[in-house]
DOTI-905739 format. One record per residue (C-alpha): x, z, y; residue in one letter. Coordinates in Angstrom, 1 decimal, m for minus. Example, Ala and Ser with C-alpha at 12.3 -4.5 7.8 and 13.67 -1.06 7.14 Angstrom:
residues 2
<atom><px>12.3</px><pz>7.8</pz><py>m4.5</py><residuo>A</residuo></atom>
<atom><px>13.7</px><pz>7.1</pz><py>m1.1</py><residuo>S</residuo></atom>
***
This chain:
residues 305
<atom><px>171.1</px><pz>105.7</pz><py>26.0</py><residuo>M</residuo></atom>
<atom><px>172.1</px><pz>107.3</pz><py>22.7</py><residuo>G</residuo></atom>
<atom><px>168.8</px><pz>109.2</pz><py>22.4</py><residuo>V</residuo></atom>
<atom><px>166.8</px><pz>106.1</pz><py>23.2</py><residuo>I</residuo></atom>
<atom><px>168.7</px><pz>104.1</pz><py>20.5</py><residuo>M</residuo></atom>
<atom><px>168.2</px><pz>107.0</pz><py>18.0</py><residuo>D</residuo></atom>
<atom><px>164.4</px><pz>106.8</pz><py>18.7</py><residuo>E</residuo></atom>
<atom><px>164.4</px><pz>103.1</pz><py>18.3</py><residuo>F</residuo></atom>
<atom><px>166.2</px><pz>103.2</pz><py>15.0</py><residuo>S</residuo></atom>
<atom><px>163.6</px><pz>105.7</pz><py>13.8</py><residuo>A</residuo></atom>
<atom><px>160.7</px><pz>103.4</pz><py>14.5</py><residuo>I</residuo></atom>
<atom><px>160.7</px><pz>101.5</pz><py>11.2</py><residuo>P</residuo></atom>
<atom><px>160.8</px><pz>104.9</pz><py>9.3</py><residuo>V</residuo></atom>
<atom><px>157.9</px><pz>106.3</pz><py>11.3</py><residuo>F</residuo></atom>
<atom><px>155.8</px><pz>103.2</pz><py>11.0</py><residuo>V</residuo></atom>
<atom><px>156.5</px><pz>103.1</pz><py>7.2</py><residuo>A</residuo></atom>
<atom><px>155.4</px><pz>106.7</pz><py>6.9</py><residuo>V</residuo></atom>
<atom><px>152.1</px><pz>106.1</pz><py>8.7</py><residuo>V</residuo></atom>
<atom><px>151.3</px><pz>102.7</pz><py>7.0</py><residuo>E</residuo></atom>
<atom><px>152.2</px><pz>104.1</pz><py>3.5</py><residuo>N</residuo></atom>
<atom><px>150.4</px><pz>107.4</pz><py>4.1</py><residuo>G</residuo></atom>
<atom><px>153.2</px><pz>109.7</pz><py>3.2</py><residuo>G</residuo></atom>
<atom><px>156.9</px><pz>110.3</pz><py>2.9</py><residuo>F</residuo></atom>
<atom><px>157.3</px><pz>109.5</pz><py>m0.8</py><residuo>S</residuo></atom>
<atom><px>155.6</px><pz>106.1</pz><py>m0.5</py><residuo>A</residuo></atom>
<atom><px>157.5</px><pz>105.3</pz><py>2.7</py><residuo>A</residuo></atom>
<atom><px>160.8</px><pz>106.2</pz><py>0.9</py><residuo>A</residuo></atom>
<atom><px>160.0</px><pz>103.8</pz><py>m2.0</py><residuo>R</residuo></atom>
<atom><px>159.1</px><pz>101.0</pz><py>0.5</py><residuo>T</residuo></atom>
<atom><px>162.3</px><pz>101.5</pz><py>2.5</py><residuo>L</residuo></atom>
<atom><px>164.5</px><pz>102.1</pz><py>m0.6</py><residuo>G</residuo></atom>
<atom><px>165.8</px><pz>105.5</pz><py>0.6</py><residuo>V</residuo></atom>
<atom><px>165.3</px><pz>109.1</pz><py>m0.5</py><residuo>S</residuo></atom>
<atom><px>162.3</px><pz>111.1</pz><py>0.5</py><residuo>K</residuo></atom>
<atom><px>164.6</px><pz>113.7</pz><py>2.1</py><residuo>S</residuo></atom>
<atom><px>166.2</px><pz>111.0</pz><py>4.2</py><residuo>A</residuo></atom>
<atom><px>162.8</px><pz>109.9</pz><py>5.5</py><residuo>V</residuo></atom>
<atom><px>161.8</px><pz>113.5</pz><py>6.2</py><residuo>S</residuo></atom>
<atom><px>165.1</px><pz>114.2</pz><py>8.1</py><residuo>K</residuo></atom>
<atom><px>164.7</px><pz>111.1</pz><py>10.2</py><residuo>R</residuo></atom>
<atom><px>161.1</px><pz>112.1</pz><py>11.3</py><residuo>I</residuo></atom>
<atom><px>162.2</px><pz>115.6</pz><py>12.0</py><residuo>N</residuo></atom>
<atom><px>165.0</px><pz>114.3</pz><py>14.2</py><residuo>Q</residuo></atom>
<atom><px>162.6</px><pz>112.0</pz><py>16.0</py><residuo>L</residuo></atom>
<atom><px>160.1</px><pz>114.8</pz><py>16.8</py><residuo>E</residuo></atom>
<atom><px>163.0</px><pz>116.9</pz><py>18.0</py><residuo>K</residuo></atom>
<atom><px>164.3</px><pz>114.2</pz><py>20.3</py><residuo>Q</residuo></atom>
<atom><px>160.8</px><pz>113.5</pz><py>21.7</py><residuo>L</residuo></atom>
<atom><px>160.0</px><pz>117.2</pz><py>22.0</py><residuo>G</residuo></atom>
<atom><px>156.6</px><pz>116.8</pz><py>20.4</py><residuo>V</residuo></atom>
<atom><px>155.0</px><pz>116.9</pz><py>16.9</py><residuo>R</residuo></atom>
<atom><px>153.9</px><pz>113.5</pz><py>15.7</py><residuo>L</residuo></atom>
<atom><px>152.5</px><pz>114.3</pz><py>12.2</py><residuo>L</residuo></atom>
<atom><px>150.4</px><pz>117.0</pz><py>10.7</py><residuo>Y</residuo></atom>
<atom><px>151.8</px><pz>117.7</pz><py>7.2</py><residuo>R</residuo></atom>
<atom><px>149.8</px><pz>119.4</pz><py>4.4</py><residuo>T</residuo></atom>
<atom><px>150.3</px><pz>119.4</pz><py>0.7</py><residuo>T</residuo></atom>
<atom><px>147.4</px><pz>117.0</pz><py>0.2</py><residuo>R</residuo></atom>
<atom><px>147.6</px><pz>114.6</pz><py>3.2</py><residuo>K</residuo></atom>
<atom><px>149.4</px><pz>113.5</pz><py>6.2</py><residuo>L</residuo></atom>
<atom><px>147.7</px><pz>112.8</pz><py>9.6</py><residuo>S</residuo></atom>
<atom><px>148.8</px><pz>111.8</pz><py>13.1</py><residuo>L</residuo></atom>
<atom><px>148.6</px><pz>114.2</pz><py>16.1</py><residuo>T</residuo></atom>
<atom><px>147.3</px><pz>112.8</pz><py>19.3</py><residuo>E</residuo></atom>
<atom><px>150.9</px><pz>112.2</pz><py>20.4</py><residuo>A</residuo></atom>
<atom><px>151.6</px><pz>110.6</pz><py>17.0</py><residuo>G</residuo></atom>
<atom><px>148.7</px><pz>108.1</pz><py>17.5</py><residuo>E</residuo></atom>
<atom><px>150.0</px><pz>107.0</pz><py>20.9</py><residuo>R</residuo></atom>
<atom><px>153.5</px><pz>106.7</pz><py>19.6</py><residuo>Y</residuo></atom>
<atom><px>152.5</px><pz>104.8</pz><py>16.5</py><residuo>F</residuo></atom>
<atom><px>150.5</px><pz>102.3</pz><py>18.7</py><residuo>E</residuo></atom>
<atom><px>153.6</px><pz>101.4</pz><py>20.7</py><residuo>H</residuo></atom>
<atom><px>156.0</px><pz>101.8</pz><py>17.8</py><residuo>A</residuo></atom>
<atom><px>154.1</px><pz>99.3</pz><py>15.6</py><residuo>A</residuo></atom>
<atom><px>154.2</px><pz>96.8</pz><py>18.5</py><residuo>R</residuo></atom>
<atom><px>157.9</px><pz>97.4</pz><py>19.1</py><residuo>A</residuo></atom>
<atom><px>158.6</px><pz>96.8</pz><py>15.3</py><residuo>L</residuo></atom>
<atom><px>156.5</px><pz>93.6</pz><py>15.4</py><residuo>Q</residuo></atom>
<atom><px>158.4</px><pz>92.4</pz><py>18.5</py><residuo>A</residuo></atom>
<atom><px>161.7</px><pz>93.0</pz><py>16.8</py><residuo>A</residuo></atom>
<atom><px>160.5</px><pz>91.1</pz><py>13.7</py><residuo>A</residuo></atom>
<atom><px>159.4</px><pz>88.2</pz><py>16.0</py><residuo>Q</residuo></atom>
<atom><px>162.8</px><pz>88.2</pz><py>17.7</py><residuo>A</residuo></atom>
<atom><px>164.5</px><pz>87.9</pz><py>14.2</py><residuo>E</residuo></atom>
<atom><px>162.0</px><pz>85.1</pz><py>13.2</py><residuo>D</residuo></atom>
<atom><px>162.7</px><pz>83.2</pz><py>16.4</py><residuo>A</residuo></atom>
<atom><px>166.4</px><pz>83.2</pz><py>15.7</py><residuo>V</residuo></atom>
<atom><px>165.9</px><pz>82.5</pz><py>12.0</py><residuo>A</residuo></atom>
<atom><px>163.7</px><pz>79.5</pz><py>12.8</py><residuo>E</residuo></atom>
<atom><px>166.7</px><pz>77.8</pz><py>14.6</py><residuo>L</residuo></atom>
<atom><px>169.2</px><pz>78.4</pz><py>11.8</py><residuo>Q</residuo></atom>
<atom><px>170.5</px><pz>75.1</pz><py>10.3</py><residuo>G</residuo></atom>
<atom><px>171.1</px><pz>76.7</pz><py>6.9</py><residuo>D</residuo></atom>
<atom><px>168.5</px><pz>79.3</pz><py>5.8</py><residuo>P</residuo></atom>
<atom><px>170.2</px><pz>82.7</pz><py>5.4</py><residuo>Q</residuo></atom>
<atom><px>169.3</px><pz>86.3</pz><py>5.0</py><residuo>G</residuo></atom>
<atom><px>167.3</px><pz>88.0</pz><py>2.2</py><residuo>T</residuo></atom>
<atom><px>164.1</px><pz>86.4</pz><py>1.0</py><residuo>L</residuo></atom>
<atom><px>161.9</px><pz>89.0</pz><py>m0.8</py><residuo>K</residuo></atom>
<atom><px>159.4</px><pz>87.4</pz><py>m3.1</py><residuo>I</residuo></atom>
<atom><px>156.6</px><pz>88.9</pz><py>m5.3</py><residuo>C</residuo></atom>
<atom><px>155.2</px><pz>86.9</pz><py>m8.2</py><residuo>A</residuo></atom>
<atom><px>152.8</px><pz>87.6</pz><py>m11.1</py><residuo>P</residuo></atom>
<atom><px>154.7</px><pz>88.6</pz><py>m14.3</py><residuo>M</residuo></atom>
<atom><px>154.2</px><pz>85.7</pz><py>m16.7</py><residuo>S</residuo></atom>
<atom><px>154.1</px><pz>83.0</pz><py>m14.0</py><residuo>F</residuo></atom>
<atom><px>157.1</px><pz>84.6</pz><py>m12.4</py><residuo>G</residuo></atom>
<atom><px>159.1</px><pz>84.7</pz><py>m15.6</py><residuo>R</residuo></atom>
<atom><px>158.2</px><pz>81.2</pz><py>m16.9</py><residuo>L</residuo></atom>
<atom><px>158.1</px><pz>79.2</pz><py>m13.6</py><residuo>H</residuo></atom>
<atom><px>159.4</px><pz>81.1</pz><py>m10.6</py><residuo>V</residuo></atom>
<atom><px>162.6</px><pz>82.5</pz><py>m12.2</py><residuo>A</residuo></atom>
<atom><px>163.9</px><pz>79.1</pz><py>m13.2</py><residuo>P</residuo></atom>
<atom><px>163.3</px><pz>77.9</pz><py>m9.7</py><residuo>L</residuo></atom>
<atom><px>165.5</px><pz>80.5</pz><py>m8.0</py><residuo>I</residuo></atom>
<atom><px>168.9</px><pz>79.4</pz><py>m9.2</py><residuo>P</residuo></atom>
<atom><px>168.2</px><pz>75.9</pz><py>m8.0</py><residuo>R</residuo></atom>
<atom><px>167.0</px><pz>77.2</pz><py>m4.7</py><residuo>L</residuo></atom>
<atom><px>170.2</px><pz>79.2</pz><py>m4.3</py><residuo>L</residuo></atom>
<atom><px>172.4</px><pz>76.3</pz><py>m5.2</py><residuo>K</residuo></atom>
<atom><px>170.8</px><pz>74.2</pz><py>m2.5</py><residuo>R</residuo></atom>
<atom><px>170.9</px><pz>77.0</pz><py>0.1</py><residuo>Y</residuo></atom>
<atom><px>174.0</px><pz>79.2</pz><py>m0.8</py><residuo>P</residuo></atom>
<atom><px>173.7</px><pz>81.4</pz><py>2.3</py><residuo>K</residuo></atom>
<atom><px>170.3</px><pz>82.6</pz><py>1.1</py><residuo>L</residuo></atom>
<atom><px>169.8</px><pz>85.9</pz><py>m0.9</py><residuo>Q</residuo></atom>
<atom><px>166.7</px><pz>86.3</pz><py>m3.0</py><residuo>V</residuo></atom>
<atom><px>165.0</px><pz>89.5</pz><py>m4.3</py><residuo>E</residuo></atom>
<atom><px>162.3</px><pz>88.5</pz><py>m6.8</py><residuo>L</residuo></atom>
<atom><px>159.9</px><pz>91.2</pz><py>m7.9</py><residuo>V</residuo></atom>
<atom><px>157.5</px><pz>90.4</pz><py>m10.8</py><residuo>M</residuo></atom>
<atom><px>154.3</px><pz>92.5</pz><py>m10.8</py><residuo>D</residuo></atom>
<atom><px>150.7</px><pz>91.7</pz><py>m11.7</py><residuo>D</residuo></atom>
<atom><px>149.4</px><pz>94.4</pz><py>m9.3</py><residuo>R</residuo></atom>
<atom><px>148.4</px><pz>93.3</pz><py>m5.8</py><residuo>T</residuo></atom>
<atom><px>150.9</px><pz>94.7</pz><py>m3.4</py><residuo>T</residuo></atom>
<atom><px>150.6</px><pz>95.2</pz><py>0.4</py><residuo>D</residuo></atom>
<atom><px>153.1</px><pz>92.6</pz><py>1.5</py><residuo>L</residuo></atom>
<atom><px>153.8</px><pz>94.0</pz><py>4.9</py><residuo>V</residuo></atom>
<atom><px>154.1</px><pz>97.6</pz><py>3.8</py><residuo>A</residuo></atom>
<atom><px>156.4</px><pz>96.7</pz><py>0.9</py><residuo>A</residuo></atom>
<atom><px>158.5</px><pz>94.4</pz><py>3.1</py><residuo>G</residuo></atom>
<atom><px>157.8</px><pz>91.1</pz><py>1.2</py><residuo>F</residuo></atom>
<atom><px>158.3</px><pz>87.8</pz><py>2.9</py><residuo>D</residuo></atom>
<atom><px>156.1</px><pz>85.9</pz><py>0.6</py><residuo>I</residuo></atom>
<atom><px>154.0</px><pz>86.5</pz><py>m2.6</py><residuo>A</residuo></atom>
<atom><px>152.5</px><pz>84.1</pz><py>m5.2</py><residuo>I</residuo></atom>
<atom><px>148.9</px><pz>84.9</pz><py>m6.0</py><residuo>R</residuo></atom>
<atom><px>146.2</px><pz>83.3</pz><py>m8.0</py><residuo>S</residuo></atom>
<atom><px>142.4</px><pz>83.2</pz><py>m8.1</py><residuo>G</residuo></atom>
<atom><px>140.1</px><pz>84.0</pz><py>m5.3</py><residuo>R</residuo></atom>
<atom><px>142.0</px><pz>85.6</pz><py>m2.4</py><residuo>L</residuo></atom>
<atom><px>140.5</px><pz>88.6</pz><py>m0.6</py><residuo>A</residuo></atom>
<atom><px>140.0</px><pz>88.1</pz><py>3.2</py><residuo>D</residuo></atom>
<atom><px>143.1</px><pz>89.2</pz><py>5.0</py><residuo>S</residuo></atom>
<atom><px>145.3</px><pz>88.3</pz><py>7.9</py><residuo>T</residuo></atom>
<atom><px>147.8</px><pz>86.7</pz><py>5.5</py><residuo>L</residuo></atom>
<atom><px>148.4</px><pz>82.9</pz><py>5.6</py><residuo>V</residuo></atom>
<atom><px>147.8</px><pz>81.1</pz><py>2.3</py><residuo>A</residuo></atom>
<atom><px>149.4</px><pz>77.8</pz><py>1.2</py><residuo>R</residuo></atom>
<atom><px>148.3</px><pz>76.0</pz><py>m1.9</py><residuo>K</residuo></atom>
<atom><px>151.1</px><pz>75.7</pz><py>m4.5</py><residuo>L</residuo></atom>
<atom><px>149.5</px><pz>74.3</pz><py>m7.7</py><residuo>A</residuo></atom>
<atom><px>146.2</px><pz>74.4</pz><py>m9.6</py><residuo>P</residuo></atom>
<atom><px>145.7</px><pz>77.1</pz><py>m12.2</py><residuo>L</residuo></atom>
<atom><px>143.9</px><pz>75.6</pz><py>m15.2</py><residuo>R</residuo></atom>
<atom><px>142.8</px><pz>77.6</pz><py>m18.3</py><residuo>Q</residuo></atom>
<atom><px>141.9</px><pz>76.5</pz><py>m21.8</py><residuo>V</residuo></atom>
<atom><px>140.3</px><pz>78.2</pz><py>m24.9</py><residuo>L</residuo></atom>
<atom><px>142.6</px><pz>77.9</pz><py>m27.9</py><residuo>C</residuo></atom>
<atom><px>143.4</px><pz>79.3</pz><py>m31.4</py><residuo>A</residuo></atom>
<atom><px>145.9</px><pz>78.6</pz><py>m34.1</py><residuo>S</residuo></atom>
<atom><px>145.3</px><pz>76.1</pz><py>m36.9</py><residuo>P</residuo></atom>
<atom><px>145.4</px><pz>79.1</pz><py>m39.4</py><residuo>E</residuo></atom>
<atom><px>142.6</px><pz>80.9</pz><py>m37.5</py><residuo>Y</residuo></atom>
<atom><px>140.4</px><pz>77.8</pz><py>m37.4</py><residuo>I</residuo></atom>
<atom><px>141.0</px><pz>77.1</pz><py>m41.1</py><residuo>E</residuo></atom>
<atom><px>140.1</px><pz>80.7</pz><py>m42.1</py><residuo>H</residuo></atom>
<atom><px>137.2</px><pz>81.4</pz><py>m39.7</py><residuo>Y</residuo></atom>
<atom><px>136.0</px><pz>77.9</pz><py>m38.7</py><residuo>G</residuo></atom>
<atom><px>135.9</px><pz>76.2</pz><py>m35.3</py><residuo>Q</residuo></atom>
<atom><px>133.0</px><pz>77.2</pz><py>m32.9</py><residuo>P</residuo></atom>
<atom><px>130.9</px><pz>74.1</pz><py>m32.1</py><residuo>E</residuo></atom>
<atom><px>129.0</px><pz>75.6</pz><py>m29.1</py><residuo>T</residuo></atom>
<atom><px>130.0</px><pz>78.1</pz><py>m26.5</py><residuo>P</residuo></atom>
<atom><px>127.4</px><pz>80.6</pz><py>m27.8</py><residuo>A</residuo></atom>
<atom><px>129.2</px><pz>80.7</pz><py>m31.1</py><residuo>E</residuo></atom>
<atom><px>132.2</px><pz>82.4</pz><py>m29.4</py><residuo>L</residuo></atom>
<atom><px>130.2</px><pz>85.7</pz><py>m29.5</py><residuo>A</residuo></atom>
<atom><px>130.6</px><pz>85.6</pz><py>m33.3</py><residuo>E</residuo></atom>
<atom><px>134.4</px><pz>85.3</pz><py>m33.2</py><residuo>H</residuo></atom>
<atom><px>137.3</px><pz>87.7</pz><py>m32.5</py><residuo>N</residuo></atom>
<atom><px>138.2</px><pz>86.9</pz><py>m28.9</py><residuo>C</residuo></atom>
<atom><px>141.5</px><pz>88.3</pz><py>m27.5</py><residuo>I</residuo></atom>
<atom><px>141.0</px><pz>89.5</pz><py>m23.9</py><residuo>L</residuo></atom>
<atom><px>143.3</px><pz>89.5</pz><py>m20.9</py><residuo>F</residuo></atom>
<atom><px>142.6</px><pz>92.9</pz><py>m19.4</py><residuo>S</residuo></atom>
<atom><px>143.7</px><pz>92.2</pz><py>m15.9</py><residuo>Y</residuo></atom>
<atom><px>141.0</px><pz>89.5</pz><py>m15.5</py><residuo>S</residuo></atom>
<atom><px>137.9</px><pz>90.4</pz><py>m13.5</py><residuo>S</residuo></atom>
<atom><px>135.8</px><pz>88.5</pz><py>m16.1</py><residuo>D</residuo></atom>
<atom><px>137.8</px><pz>89.5</pz><py>m19.2</py><residuo>A</residuo></atom>
<atom><px>134.9</px><pz>89.5</pz><py>m21.6</py><residuo>N</residuo></atom>
<atom><px>132.6</px><pz>87.0</pz><py>m19.8</py><residuo>K</residuo></atom>
<atom><px>133.9</px><pz>83.4</pz><py>m20.4</py><residuo>W</residuo></atom>
<atom><px>132.4</px><pz>80.6</pz><py>m18.4</py><residuo>T</residuo></atom>
<atom><px>132.4</px><pz>77.0</pz><py>m19.7</py><residuo>L</residuo></atom>
<atom><px>131.1</px><pz>74.1</pz><py>m17.6</py><residuo>C</residuo></atom>
<atom><px>129.7</px><pz>71.0</pz><py>m19.3</py><residuo>G</residuo></atom>
<atom><px>127.3</px><pz>68.3</pz><py>m18.3</py><residuo>E</residuo></atom>
<atom><px>124.4</px><pz>70.8</pz><py>m17.5</py><residuo>G</residuo></atom>
<atom><px>124.4</px><pz>74.3</pz><py>m16.2</py><residuo>E</residuo></atom>
<atom><px>127.6</px><pz>76.5</pz><py>m16.8</py><residuo>P</residuo></atom>
<atom><px>127.4</px><pz>78.7</pz><py>m19.9</py><residuo>E</residuo></atom>
<atom><px>128.5</px><pz>82.3</pz><py>m19.6</py><residuo>I</residuo></atom>
<atom><px>129.3</px><pz>83.9</pz><py>m23.0</py><residuo>V</residuo></atom>
<atom><px>129.8</px><pz>87.6</pz><py>m23.6</py><residuo>Q</residuo></atom>
<atom><px>132.8</px><pz>87.9</pz><py>m25.9</py><residuo>V</residuo></atom>
<atom><px>134.6</px><pz>90.7</pz><py>m27.6</py><residuo>S</residuo></atom>
<atom><px>137.5</px><pz>91.3</pz><py>m29.9</py><residuo>G</residuo></atom>
<atom><px>139.9</px><pz>93.9</pz><py>m31.3</py><residuo>N</residuo></atom>
<atom><px>142.8</px><pz>93.3</pz><py>m28.9</py><residuo>Y</residuo></atom>
<atom><px>143.0</px><pz>93.6</pz><py>m25.1</py><residuo>R</residuo></atom>
<atom><px>146.3</px><pz>93.0</pz><py>m23.4</py><residuo>V</residuo></atom>
<atom><px>147.5</px><pz>92.8</pz><py>m19.8</py><residuo>N</residuo></atom>
<atom><px>150.1</px><pz>90.0</pz><py>m20.3</py><residuo>N</residuo></atom>
<atom><px>149.5</px><pz>86.3</pz><py>m21.0</py><residuo>S</residuo></atom>
<atom><px>152.6</px><pz>85.9</pz><py>m23.1</py><residuo>E</residuo></atom>
<atom><px>151.6</px><pz>88.8</pz><py>m25.3</py><residuo>A</residuo></atom>
<atom><px>148.2</px><pz>87.2</pz><py>m25.7</py><residuo>L</residuo></atom>
<atom><px>149.9</px><pz>83.9</pz><py>m26.6</py><residuo>L</residuo></atom>
<atom><px>151.8</px><pz>85.7</pz><py>m29.4</py><residuo>E</residuo></atom>
<atom><px>148.5</px><pz>87.1</pz><py>m30.8</py><residuo>A</residuo></atom>
<atom><px>146.9</px><pz>83.7</pz><py>m30.8</py><residuo>L</residuo></atom>
<atom><px>149.9</px><pz>82.1</pz><py>m32.6</py><residuo>K</residuo></atom>
<atom><px>149.7</px><pz>84.8</pz><py>m35.2</py><residuo>A</residuo></atom>
<atom><px>146.2</px><pz>83.7</pz><py>m36.0</py><residuo>G</residuo></atom>
<atom><px>144.1</px><pz>86.8</pz><py>m35.1</py><residuo>I</residuo></atom>
<atom><px>141.6</px><pz>85.3</pz><py>m32.8</py><residuo>G</residuo></atom>
<atom><px>140.5</px><pz>82.9</pz><py>m30.0</py><residuo>I</residuo></atom>
<atom><px>141.9</px><pz>83.3</pz><py>m26.5</py><residuo>G</residuo></atom>
<atom><px>141.6</px><pz>82.0</pz><py>m22.9</py><residuo>R</residuo></atom>
<atom><px>145.1</px><pz>81.1</pz><py>m21.6</py><residuo>L</residuo></atom>
<atom><px>146.4</px><pz>79.4</pz><py>m18.5</py><residuo>P</residuo></atom>
<atom><px>148.0</px><pz>76.0</pz><py>m19.3</py><residuo>T</residuo></atom>
<atom><px>151.3</px><pz>77.2</pz><py>m17.7</py><residuo>F</residuo></atom>
<atom><px>151.6</px><pz>79.5</pz><py>m20.7</py><residuo>V</residuo></atom>
<atom><px>149.9</px><pz>77.6</pz><py>m23.5</py><residuo>A</residuo></atom>
<atom><px>151.2</px><pz>74.1</pz><py>m22.7</py><residuo>G</residuo></atom>
<atom><px>154.2</px><pz>73.9</pz><py>m25.0</py><residuo>P</residuo></atom>
<atom><px>152.3</px><pz>75.4</pz><py>m28.0</py><residuo>D</residuo></atom>
<atom><px>149.4</px><pz>73.0</pz><py>m27.4</py><residuo>L</residuo></atom>
<atom><px>151.8</px><pz>70.1</pz><py>m27.4</py><residuo>D</residuo></atom>
<atom><px>153.6</px><pz>71.2</pz><py>m30.6</py><residuo>S</residuo></atom>
<atom><px>150.3</px><pz>71.9</pz><py>m32.5</py><residuo>G</residuo></atom>
<atom><px>151.0</px><pz>75.6</pz><py>m32.9</py><residuo>R</residuo></atom>
<atom><px>147.7</px><pz>76.0</pz><py>m30.9</py><residuo>L</residuo></atom>
<atom><px>144.6</px><pz>73.9</pz><py>m30.9</py><residuo>I</residuo></atom>
<atom><px>142.5</px><pz>73.5</pz><py>m27.7</py><residuo>Q</residuo></atom>
<atom><px>138.8</px><pz>74.2</pz><py>m28.3</py><residuo>L</residuo></atom>
<atom><px>135.8</px><pz>72.7</pz><py>m26.3</py><residuo>F</residuo></atom>
<atom><px>137.9</px><pz>69.9</pz><py>m24.8</py><residuo>E</residuo></atom>
<atom><px>134.8</px><pz>68.3</pz><py>m23.3</py><residuo>S</residuo></atom>
<atom><px>134.1</px><pz>71.6</pz><py>m21.4</py><residuo>W</residuo></atom>
<atom><px>135.9</px><pz>72.9</pz><py>m18.4</py><residuo>Q</residuo></atom>
<atom><px>136.8</px><pz>76.5</pz><py>m17.4</py><residuo>I</residuo></atom>
<atom><px>136.4</px><pz>76.8</pz><py>m13.6</py><residuo>P</residuo></atom>
<atom><px>139.7</px><pz>75.9</pz><py>m12.0</py><residuo>E</residuo></atom>
<atom><px>141.6</px><pz>78.3</pz><py>m9.8</py><residuo>Q</residuo></atom>
<atom><px>144.7</px><pz>77.9</pz><py>m7.6</py><residuo>M</residuo></atom>
<atom><px>148.1</px><pz>79.4</pz><py>m7.1</py><residuo>F</residuo></atom>
<atom><px>148.8</px><pz>80.3</pz><py>m3.5</py><residuo>Y</residuo></atom>
<atom><px>151.9</px><pz>81.4</pz><py>m1.6</py><residuo>A</residuo></atom>
<atom><px>150.7</px><pz>84.0</pz><py>0.9</py><residuo>V</residuo></atom>
<atom><px>152.8</px><pz>85.5</pz><py>3.7</py><residuo>F</residuo></atom>
<atom><px>152.2</px><pz>87.4</pz><py>6.9</py><residuo>P</residuo></atom>
<atom><px>151.1</px><pz>85.4</pz><py>9.9</py><residuo>E</residuo></atom>
<atom><px>154.1</px><pz>84.9</pz><py>12.2</py><residuo>R</residuo></atom>
<atom><px>154.6</px><pz>83.1</pz><py>15.5</py><residuo>R</residuo></atom>
<atom><px>157.9</px><pz>81.7</pz><py>14.2</py><residuo>Y</residuo></atom>
<atom><px>158.2</px><pz>80.9</pz><py>10.5</py><residuo>L</residuo></atom>
<atom><px>161.7</px><pz>81.9</pz><py>9.3</py><residuo>P</residuo></atom>
<atom><px>163.7</px><pz>79.0</pz><py>7.8</py><residuo>A</residuo></atom>
<atom><px>164.1</px><pz>81.0</pz><py>4.5</py><residuo>K</residuo></atom>
<atom><px>160.3</px><pz>81.2</pz><py>4.1</py><residuo>V</residuo></atom>
<atom><px>159.8</px><pz>77.5</pz><py>5.1</py><residuo>R</residuo></atom>
<atom><px>162.4</px><pz>76.2</pz><py>2.7</py><residuo>V</residuo></atom>
<atom><px>161.0</px><pz>78.3</pz><py>m0.2</py><residuo>F</residuo></atom>
<atom><px>157.5</px><pz>76.9</pz><py>0.4</py><residuo>L</residuo></atom>
<atom><px>158.8</px><pz>73.3</pz><py>0.5</py><residuo>E</residuo></atom>
<atom><px>161.0</px><pz>73.8</pz><py>m2.6</py><residuo>F</residuo></atom>
<atom><px>158.2</px><pz>75.5</pz><py>m4.6</py><residuo>A</residuo></atom>
<atom><px>155.6</px><pz>72.7</pz><py>m3.8</py><residuo>I</residuo></atom>
<atom><px>158.2</px><pz>70.1</pz><py>m4.7</py><residuo>E</residuo></atom>
<atom><px>159.3</px><pz>71.9</pz><py>m7.9</py><residuo>H</residuo></atom>
<atom><px>155.8</px><pz>72.7</pz><py>m9.3</py><residuo>F</residuo></atom>
<atom><px>154.4</px><pz>69.2</pz><py>m8.5</py><residuo>G</residuo></atom>
<atom><px>151.4</px><pz>69.8</pz><py>m6.3</py><residuo>G</residuo></atom>
<atom><px>148.0</px><pz>68.8</pz><py>m7.7</py><residuo>D</residuo></atom>
<atom><px>149.4</px><pz>67.8</pz><py>m11.1</py><residuo>Q</residuo></atom>
<atom><px>152.0</px><pz>70.5</pz><py>m11.9</py><residuo>P</residuo></atom>
<atom><px>154.7</px><pz>69.7</pz><py>m14.5</py><residuo>Y</residuo></atom>
<atom><px>153.2</px><pz>72.0</pz><py>m17.1</py><residuo>W</residuo></atom>
<atom><px>149.9</px><pz>70.0</pz><py>m17.1</py><residuo>D</residuo></atom>
<atom><px>151.6</px><pz>66.5</pz><py>m17.5</py><residuo>R</residuo></atom>
***
């Protein structure tokens, strides 16, 4: 019985090594040392009496026995997770650790203020919030839920709409006074445009009016991968930028920024909550979804009112 239990406890480690493609990546995902992962796999192979992995300096691959073991191990891990979910779904008060991934600026400005309110309402809950603009493999990294924007890639993840993501073109009064206000989208090509480097269309801005959409090739002397940093550049008067309203809203209201082309629209995107498809949705995930939709305000989020 002891050997079987040892093998079972090694399953999450083995599956993490295979899914992450190596010991170091698996160790980061599991939050343990690389040596601990290596030791656990060595123990597992010794207990089974067979080699599961080929190890070279460049790559790691499965033996035939490893492929068979992984097929069953992955199913066993999924069954264990479903068992936890089935119990968690019945909990009156959500509890356990909820691991959330959110984009940096949106996470800091709008998700971070939400978490203390969530924890006050559900005191048995524990939250781990990771803010990162990179797209992370939810399952491999152990996230329960992630907030993502834009066009989602096809995947097995479930997506729930949280709030619209609207963008505006804006500049400071000082910039407009010094360089003039562009009257047509084509004139943007003559201005210093500050670019958000993580955007897939960073230097191609699309504006929709009454006719066909206009796509303008823009350029400038500053590219940055953070919306709040881009906001600071605009307020300092060095150029024109495209910002989400969840970042620009307060400065547009105060007059520190002026919206350009108000009769034109930038194609609207959406914030989604994405999570792995599960037979039983744990209470901790369900209450976060409900709380976030209620907090943000649905089709008319509070930052756009």
